[in-house]
C-alpha positions as CSV (number, residue, x, y, z in Angstrom):
1,M,-0.1,0.0,-0.1
2,T,1.4,3.4,-1.0
3,P,2.0,6.1,1.6
4,E,-0.5,8.4,-0.4
5,T,-3.2,5.7,0.2
6,L,-2.4,5.4,3.9
7,I,-2.8,9.1,4.2
8,L,-6.3,8.8,2.7
9,L,-7.0,5.9,5.0
10,A,-5.8,7.7,7.9
11,L,-8.5,10.4,7.2
12,A,-11.2,8.1,6.2
13,V,-11.2,5.5,9.0
14,P,-12.4,7.8,11.7
15,L,-14.9,9.4,9.5
16,V,-16.3,5.8,8.4
17,G,-16.0,4.7,11.9
18,A,-18.1,7.7,13.1
19,L,-20.8,6.9,10.6
20,L,-20.8,3.4,11.8
21,V,-21.1,4.1,15.4
22,L,-23.9,6.6,14.8
23,F,-26.0,3.9,12.9
24,S,-24.8,1.0,15.1
25,G,-25.5,2.9,18.4
26,V,-29.4,2.6,17.6
27,A,-29.3,-1.1,17.7
28,S,-26.7,-2.1,20.5
29,A,-24.4,0.0,22.7
30,N,-21.8,-2.9,22.9
31,I,-21.6,-3.0,19.0
32,R,-21.3,0.6,19.0
33,D,-18.5,0.6,21.6
34,G,-16.9,-2.3,19.8
35,L,-16.6,-0.5,16.6
36,T,-15.2,2.7,18.4
37,V,-12.4,0.5,19.6
38,I,-11.8,-1.3,16.3
39,T,-11.7,2.0,14.5
40,A,-9.1,3.6,16.9
41,A,-6.9,0.4,16.7
42,I,-6.9,0.6,13.0
43,L,-6.2,4.3,12.8
44,F,-3.2,3.8,15.2
45,A,-1.9,0.9,13.1
46,I,-2.1,3.2,9.8
47,V,-0.4,6.1,11.7
48,W,2.4,3.8,13.0
49,Q,3.0,2.6,9.4
50,L,3.3,6.2,8.4
51,I,5.7,7.1,11.3
52,Q,8.1,4.3,10.1
53,I,8.0,5.8,6.7
54,V,8.8,9.3,7.9
55,D,11.4,8.1,10.3
56,A,13.1,6.3,7.2
57,G,13.4,9.9,5.5
58,G,10.0,9.8,3.5
59,R,8.2,12.9,3.0
60,P,4.9,11.7,1.0
61,S,2.4,14.3,-0.1
62,L,-1.1,14.2,-1.4
63,T,-3.1,17.0,-2.8
64,L,-6.9,16.7,-3.1
65,I,-7.9,20.0,-4.3
66,E,-6.0,22.9,-5.9
67,M,-8.0,26.0,-6.2
68,L,-5.3,28.5,-7.1
69,P,-1.5,28.3,-7.5
70,G,-0.1,27.9,-3.9
71,L,-3.8,27.5,-2.7
72,S,-4.7,23.8,-2.2
73,I,-5.9,21.2,0.2
74,T,-2.6,19.4,0.6
75,F,-1.4,16.6,3.2
76,T,2.4,16.4,3.5
77,L,4.0,14.1,6.3
78,E,7.0,15.3,8.3
79,P,8.1,14.5,11.9
80,L,6.6,17.1,13.8
81,G,3.1,16.3,12.4
82,M,3.6,12.6,13.1
83,I,4.3,13.2,16.6
84,F,0.7,14.8,16.9
85,A,-0.9,12.2,14.9
86,G,0.8,9.4,16.8
87,I,-0.5,10.9,20.3
88,A,-4.0,11.6,18.9
89,S,-4.5,8.1,17.6
90,F,-3.0,6.0,20.4
91,L,-4.6,8.1,23.2
92,W,-8.0,7.6,21.3
93,I,-7.7,3.9,22.0
94,I,-7.0,4.4,25.8
95,T,-9.8,7.1,26.1
96,S,-12.3,5.0,24.3
97,F,-12.1,2.4,27.1
98,Y,-12.0,4.8,29.8
99,A,-15.1,6.6,28.2
100,F,-16.9,3.2,28.2
101,G,-16.6,3.0,31.9
102,Y,-17.3,6.5,32.7
103,M,-20.1,7.0,30.4
104,R,-21.9,3.8,31.7
105,G,-20.8,4.0,35.2
106,H,-21.9,7.6,35.6
107,H,-25.0,6.9,33.4
108,E,-24.5,9.5,30.9
109,H,-27.1,10.1,28.3
110,N,-26.7,10.5,24.3
111,Q,-23.5,8.1,24.6
112,T,-23.9,7.4,20.7
113,R,-23.7,11.1,19.9
114,F,-20.8,11.4,22.2
115,F,-18.8,8.7,20.4
116,F,-19.9,10.0,17.1
117,C,-18.6,13.6,17.7
118,F,-15.3,12.1,19.4
119,A,-14.4,10.1,16.1
120,I,-15.1,13.3,13.9
121,A,-12.9,15.3,16.4
122,I,-10.0,12.7,15.9
123,M,-10.5,12.9,12.1
124,S,-10.0,16.6,12.3
125,A,-6.9,16.3,14.5
126,I,-5.4,13.8,11.9
127,G,-6.2,16.5,9.2
128,I,-4.4,19.1,11.3
129,A,-1.3,16.9,11.9
130,F,-1.0,15.9,8.2
131,A,-1.7,19.5,6.7
132,G,0.7,20.4,4.2
133,N,-0.2,24.1,4.2
134,M,-1.9,26.8,6.3
135,L,-5.2,26.5,4.2
136,T,-5.6,22.7,5.0
137,L,-4.7,23.3,8.6
138,F,-7.3,26.0,9.0
139,V,-10.1,24.1,7.4
140,F,-9.6,21.1,10.0
141,Y,-8.9,23.4,12.7
142,E,-12.5,24.8,12.2
143,V,-13.9,21.4,11.8
144,L,-12.4,20.3,15.2
145,T,-14.1,23.4,16.9
146,I,-17.5,22.5,15.6
147,S,-17.3,18.7,16.1
148,T,-16.4,19.3,19.7
149,F,-18.9,21.9,20.6
150,P,-21.7,19.1,21.1
151,L,-19.2,17.4,23.5
152,V,-18.8,20.5,25.5
153,A,-22.5,21.0,25.8
154,H,-23.2,17.3,26.2
155,S,-25.2,17.4,29.3
156,G,-27.7,19.8,28.0
157,T,-28.0,21.9,31.1
158,D,-28.2,25.6,31.2
159,E,-24.6,25.6,32.4
160,A,-23.4,23.2,29.7
161,K,-25.3,25.3,27.1
162,R,-23.5,28.5,28.4
163,A,-20.1,26.8,28.2
164,G,-20.8,25.7,24.8
165,R,-21.5,29.2,23.6
166,I,-18.4,30.7,25.3
167,Y,-16.3,27.8,23.8
168,L,-17.7,28.2,20.4
169,G,-17.9,32.0,20.5
170,I,-14.3,32.5,21.5
171,L,-12.7,30.0,19.2
172,I,-14.6,30.9,16.1
173,S,-14.2,34.6,16.7
174,T,-10.4,34.4,17.3
175,S,-9.8,32.2,14.2
176,I,-12.2,34.3,11.9
177,T,-10.9,37.7,13.3
178,F,-7.1,36.9,13.7
179,L,-6.1,33.6,12.2
180,L,-8.1,34.1,8.8
181,T,-6.9,37.4,8.4
182,A,-3.3,36.3,9.1
183,V,-3.7,33.5,6.4
184,I,-5.1,35.8,3.7
185,W,-2.2,38.5,4.5
186,T,0.4,35.7,4.2
187,Y,-1.0,34.6,0.8
188,V,-1.0,38.1,-0.5
189,E,2.7,38.7,0.8
190,V,4.2,35.5,-0.4
191,G,1.9,33.9,-2.9
192,T,1.8,30.5,-1.2
193,L,0.8,28.9,2.2
194,D,3.0,25.8,1.9
195,F,4.8,24.7,4.9
196,T,8.4,25.0,4.1
197,K,11.4,24.2,6.2
198,G,13.0,27.4,7.2
199,G,9.8,29.4,6.6
200,I,8.2,31.2,3.6
201,M,8.3,34.7,5.2
202,E,12.1,35.1,5.0
203,G,12.9,38.1,2.9
204,N,9.3,38.7,2.0
205,A,8.3,41.2,4.7
206,S,9.8,43.7,7.0
207,A,10.5,43.0,10.8
208,G,7.4,45.1,11.8
209,V,5.1,43.4,9.5
210,I,6.4,39.9,10.7
211,A,5.9,40.8,14.2
212,I,2.2,42.0,13.5
213,L,1.4,39.0,11.4
214,F,3.1,36.5,13.8
215,G,0.9,38.0,16.6
216,L,-2.2,37.5,14.5
217,Y,-1.3,33.9,14.1
218,I,-0.6,33.4,17.7
219,Y,-3.8,34.9,19.0
220,G,-5.9,33.4,16.2
221,I,-4.9,30.1,17.3
222,G,-7.4,30.2,20.2
223,K,-7.0,26.6,21.0
224,A,-3.6,27.4,22.5
225,A,-5.3,29.3,25.4
226,L,-3.0,32.2,25.6
227,M,-4.3,34.9,27.9
228,P,-6.6,36.8,27.4
229,F,-8.3,34.3,25.2
230,H,-8.3,31.5,27.5
231,R,-11.6,31.4,29.2
232,W,-13.2,28.7,26.9
233,L,-11.1,26.1,28.4
234,P,-12.2,26.4,32.2
235,A,-15.8,26.9,30.9
236,A,-15.6,23.7,29.0
237,M,-14.9,21.7,32.4
238,V,-18.7,21.2,32.6
239,A,-18.4,18.6,30.0
240,P,-18.0,14.7,30.9
241,T,-14.5,13.9,32.0
242,P,-13.7,11.9,28.8
243,V,-14.3,15.2,27.0
244,S,-12.0,16.9,29.3
245,A,-9.4,14.4,28.2
246,L,-10.1,15.1,24.5
247,L,-9.8,18.8,25.2
248,H,-6.6,18.7,27.1
249,A,-4.6,15.9,26.1
250,V,-5.8,14.0,22.9
251,A,-6.9,16.7,20.3
252,V,-8.1,20.2,21.1
253,V,-5.3,22.1,22.9
254,K,-2.8,20.0,21.4
255,A,-4.1,21.0,18.0
256,G,-3.8,24.6,19.2
257,V,0.0,24.4,20.4
258,F,0.7,22.3,17.5
259,S,-0.5,24.9,15.0
260,V,1.7,27.4,16.9
261,L,4.8,25.1,16.3
262,K,3.8,24.7,12.6
263,V,3.6,28.4,12.1
264,S,6.8,29.1,14.0
265,V,8.8,26.6,12.0
266,Y,7.4,26.4,8.6
267,I,5.8,29.8,8.1
268,F,7.9,32.1,9.7
269,G,11.1,30.0,10.5
270,V,13.1,29.8,13.8
271,D,16.0,31.8,12.3
272,T,13.6,34.5,11.1
273,L,11.9,35.0,14.3
274,A,15.2,35.2,16.1
275,S,16.7,37.7,13.8
276,T,13.7,40.0,13.7
277,G,12.7,39.7,17.3
278,A,9.1,39.3,16.4
279,S,8.3,36.6,18.9
280,T,9.9,38.4,21.9
281,W,6.8,40.3,23.3
282,L,4.9,37.2,22.9
283,A,7.4,35.2,25.1
284,Y,6.6,37.6,27.8
285,V,2.9,37.1,27.3
286,A,3.3,33.3,27.5
287,G,5.6,33.6,30.7
288,A,2.9,35.9,32.2
289,T,0.2,33.2,31.3
290,I,2.3,30.6,33.0
291,L,2.4,32.2,36.2
292,L,-0.9,33.9,36.4
293,S,-2.9,30.7,35.5
294,S,-0.9,28.7,38.1
295,L,-1.8,31.2,40.8
296,V,-5.5,31.0,39.7
297,A,-5.3,27.2,39.9
298,M,-4.2,27.4,43.5
299,R,-7.6,29.1,44.3
300,K,-9.8,26.6,42.7
301,D,-11.5,23.9,44.9
302,N,-13.1,22.0,42.0
303,L,-10.7,19.5,41.1
304,K,-11.4,19.8,37.1
305,A,-11.3,23.7,37.2
306,R,-7.9,23.4,39.0
307,L,-6.6,21.0,36.3
308,A,-8.0,23.3,33.5
309,Y,-6.1,26.3,34.8
310,S,-3.0,24.1,35.1
311,T,-3.3,23.3,31.3
312,I,-3.5,26.8,30.5
313,S,-0.1,27.1,32.4
314,Q,1.3,24.1,30.6
315,L,0.3,25.1,27.2
316,S,2.1,28.3,27.7
317,Y,5.3,26.4,28.3
318,I,5.0,25.2,24.6
319,V,4.1,28.7,23.5
320,L,7.2,30.1,25.4
321,G,9.5,27.5,24.0
322,A,8.4,28.4,20.4
323,M,8.6,32.2,21.1
324,L,12.2,31.8,22.5
325,A,13.0,31.1,18.8
326,T,15.9,28.6,19.1
327,N,16.0,25.1,17.9
328,I,16.5,23.6,21.1
329,S,13.6,25.3,22.8
330,T,11.2,24.6,20.2
331,M,12.4,20.9,20.4
332,G,11.5,21.1,24.1
333,S,8.2,22.5,23.1
334,T,7.4,19.7,20.8
335,L,8.4,17.2,23.6
336,H,6.1,18.9,26.0
337,I,3.2,18.2,23.7
338,V,4.0,14.6,24.4
339,M,4.9,14.8,28.0
340,H,2.0,16.9,28.8
341,A,-0.4,14.7,26.9
342,F,0.2,11.7,29.1
343,G,0.5,13.5,32.5
344,K,-2.6,15.5,32.1
345,I,-4.8,12.8,30.6
346,T,-3.9,10.8,33.7
347,L,-4.8,13.5,36.1
348,F,-8.2,14.0,34.2
349,F,-8.9,10.1,34.2
350,C,-8.2,10.2,38.0
351,A,-10.6,13.1,38.5
352,G,-13.2,11.1,36.4
353,A,-12.6,8.0,38.6
354,I,-13.1,9.9,41.8
355,I,-16.7,11.3,40.4
356,V,-17.8,7.7,39.2
357,F,-16.8,6.1,42.6
358,A,-17.3,8.9,45.2
359,H,-19.4,11.4,43.3
360,K,-17.0,14.1,44.6
361,T,-15.8,17.1,42.5
362,D,-14.4,19.5,45.1
363,I,-11.0,18.9,46.5
364,S,-12.2,19.8,50.1
365,D,-14.3,16.8,50.1
366,M,-11.5,14.3,49.0
367,K,-9.7,14.3,52.4
368,G,-9.0,10.8,53.1
369,L,-10.3,9.6,49.9
370,G,-6.9,8.4,48.9
371,R,-7.0,5.7,51.7
372,K,-10.1,4.2,50.0
373,M,-8.8,4.7,46.4
374,P,-5.0,4.3,46.8
375,I,-4.4,3.1,43.2
376,T,-6.0,6.2,41.7
377,F,-4.3,8.6,44.2
378,F,-0.9,7.1,43.6
379,C,-1.2,7.5,39.8
380,F,-2.5,11.1,40.3
381,F,0.8,11.6,42.5
382,L,3.2,10.1,39.6
383,A,1.2,12.0,36.9
384,S,1.7,15.2,39.1
385,L,5.5,14.7,39.4
386,S,5.5,14.6,35.5
387,I,3.7,17.8,35.3
388,I,6.0,19.3,37.8
389,G,8.9,18.1,35.9
390,L,10.7,15.8,38.4
391,P,12.8,12.6,37.4
392,P,12.1,9.7,36.6
393,L,9.0,11.1,34.8
394,G,8.9,12.3,31.2
395,G,8.0,15.9,32.0
396,V,11.5,16.8,33.2
397,W,13.0,16.6,29.6
398,S,10.7,19.1,27.9
399,K,11.1,21.7,30.7
400,W,15.1,21.0,30.5
401,F,15.2,21.7,26.8
402,I,13.0,24.9,27.1
403,A,15.3,26.2,29.9
404,L,18.2,25.4,27.7
405,G,16.7,27.5,24.9
406,A,16.2,30.4,27.4
407,A,19.9,30.3,28.2
408,E,21.0,30.1,24.7
409,S,18.8,33.3,23.7
410,D,20.1,35.0,27.0
411,Q,16.5,35.2,28.4
412,L,17.4,34.2,31.8
413,I,14.2,35.7,33.1
414,F,12.4,32.8,31.6
415,I,14.5,30.3,33.4
416,A,13.2,32.0,36.7
417,V,9.7,31.8,35.2
418,L,10.1,27.9,34.7
419,M,11.6,27.5,38.1
420,I,8.9,29.6,39.9
421,S,6.1,27.7,37.8
422,S,7.5,24.3,39.0
423,L,7.0,25.4,42.7
424,L,3.6,26.5,42.0
425,N,2.9,23.2,40.2
426,V,3.9,21.7,43.6
427,A,1.7,24.1,45.4
428,Y,-1.5,23.2,43.5
429,L,-1.0,19.5,42.8
430,M,0.6,18.0,45.9
431,P,-2.0,19.3,48.4
432,I,-4.7,17.2,46.5
433,V,-2.3,14.0,47.1
434,Y,-1.6,14.9,50.7
435,H,-5.1,15.5,51.9
436,G,-6.3,12.4,50.0
437,Y,-3.8,10.2,51.9
438,F,-3.4,11.8,55.2
439,G,-6.5,14.2,55.4
440,K,-9.2,13.6,58.0
441,E,-12.5,12.5,56.3
442,P,-15.1,15.4,56.2
443,I,-18.4,14.9,57.8
444,P,-20.8,13.8,54.9
445,K,-23.3,16.7,54.1
446,A,-26.9,16.3,53.9
447,D,-26.9,16.8,50.2
448,D,-24.2,14.2,49.4
449,H,-26.7,11.5,50.4
450,A,-29.2,13.0,48.2
451,H,-26.8,13.2,45.3
452,D,-25.9,9.5,45.9
453,H,-29.4,8.6,45.8
454,H,-30.2,10.5,42.8
455,D,-27.4,8.6,41.0
456,D,-28.5,5.3,42.2
457,H,-31.8,5.5,40.6
458,H,-30.4,3.6,37.7
459,A,-29.8,-0.1,38.1
460,P,-26.1,-0.7,38.7
461,P,-24.1,-2.1,35.8
462,N,-24.2,-5.8,35.7
463,H,-20.9,-6.3,33.5
464,P,-17.9,-7.1,35.9
465,M,-15.9,-4.7,34.0
466,L,-18.2,-1.8,35.0
467,R,-18.7,-2.6,38.6
468,H,-16.8,-0.9,41.4
469,L,-13.6,-2.7,42.6
470,T,-13.4,-3.7,46.1
471,F,-10.5,-5.5,48.0
472,G,-11.3,-7.5,51.0
473,R,-12.7,-5.9,54.0
474,A,-10.2,-3.1,54.5
475,G,-12.6,-0.4,53.1
476,I,-10.3,-0.1,49.9
477,A,-12.2,0.2,46.7
478,E,-11.8,1.6,43.2
479,A,-13.6,2.8,40.2
480,P,-14.5,0.1,37.6
481,V,-11.8,-1.8,35.7
482,M,-12.8,0.3,32.5
483,C,-11.9,3.4,34.4
484,L,-8.9,2.3,36.4
485,A,-6.8,0.3,33.7
486,P,-6.6,3.3,31.3
487,I,-5.3,5.3,34.3
488,V,-2.6,2.8,35.1
489,L,-1.7,2.5,31.4
490,T,-1.2,6.4,30.9
491,T,0.7,6.6,34.3
492,V,3.3,3.7,33.0
493,G,3.5,6.0,29.7
494,C,4.6,9.1,32.0
495,I,7.4,6.9,33.4
496,A,8.3,5.3,30.1
497,L,8.6,8.6,28.5
498,F,11.5,9.6,30.8
499,F,13.6,6.6,29.2
500,Y,12.4,7.1,25.6
501,A,12.7,10.8,25.2
502,E,15.7,10.4,23.2
503,N,14.3,8.4,20.8
504,I,11.7,11.1,20.1
505,R,14.3,13.7,20.0
506,Q,16.2,11.8,17.5
507,F,13.0,11.5,15.4
508,L,12.6,15.1,15.5
509,T,16.3,15.8,14.6
510,P,15.4,16.5,10.9
511,V,13.3,19.5,11.9
512,F,15.4,21.0,14.7
513,G,19.0,19.5,14.2
514,G,21.0,17.5,16.7
């Protein structure tokens, strides 16, 4: 099978899978879930084959539509895009199993619509990863926004509908106002939108124009959640936890920061950004976002809200690495996409497991819960260490490379930002673990029993994979296997990435050098 055929299949498989899920869901939930897993597995197998081709030096390209010279829907494979495609396709498998346990264990409605939209979102992420030019990326970027809107508003409550409006309003308005303007301006200036190593803007515009145009791109990519266009991310936390995993780790925010990297490397070029200083002011914006969002996270008692602001901070690590405009810092940004994906998806999986088992969302209500759910809280602890950036967890390497980039560009202030941010990471993540294991259990509230009664009006799942786990008579229990197993797997991934980061770095060498 030719690489071009594999590219088409990688785009077609999740689309066909989405349609099969939609129609099969009417007949059987088990068939629907089975088709979801099969589709995800096939997609990952295809992406893995393409990774091997790119690793061997291949750069296959496929043009579907050419509207004007330099203006086409084109897919071109290169290492940076394959990293994103590999993450999205692999984590789709794990998130699917988790979603089965969560959606059924939490008695969520409209599950077929959920899995359909999820598959379309993955297809959009693959399109973004394979995009050979800015037009193609823009088209799939918008499809991703539209396909995830029903997921954000999934519950149908007034709060969910409001969150959906904020989500759609901010992302659409920034992309139309800023990103589309930047894309059109680039085409007028250069006559092409093709992603080219070294950038297409070099020698085609003044330093002032490049600075303005670059700012339009960065703020137009609202999914990167750079302040002040970040509010959609915490608002979206009203969605079910598997959606939070999709937003934070699998597709949405990763599509945002990936787009930032593509623009930095292939539209402007690292050397052009460094020589013109066009990205310097945005580096300070990213640094401010890192610290301010961490401070806000410390004040949030709702666990998912705290993790949401943590994500805003961590995304700005990636933006900062790109804005420092050195090859080593941009390498660190790419590594952070991988490291943060595994760390943050683990944290959200743990948050969802707590909701399914204990029906608790506020951190203040989780004191002593770690003694009942030791596996979940231990995985939360390890994933937190990765987010903080401590060995032997993968998160240490990405922060290390970004810090080296700051030193290389003589921007020592950003090394201080990274150090302070890591301390703030400790301040808002470690108390959750401490109170979970050593905190005194709070006296149950009257409405807690009411909430539990409300959730129990459904018959408990009969399938053993969907039942809560209990261990003897010691009072130790966990969320169902379908929730717990993905948590363990992604936690192992956080550890494995510490030892395999060099393999990823070597894969990216053609883009960023040694």
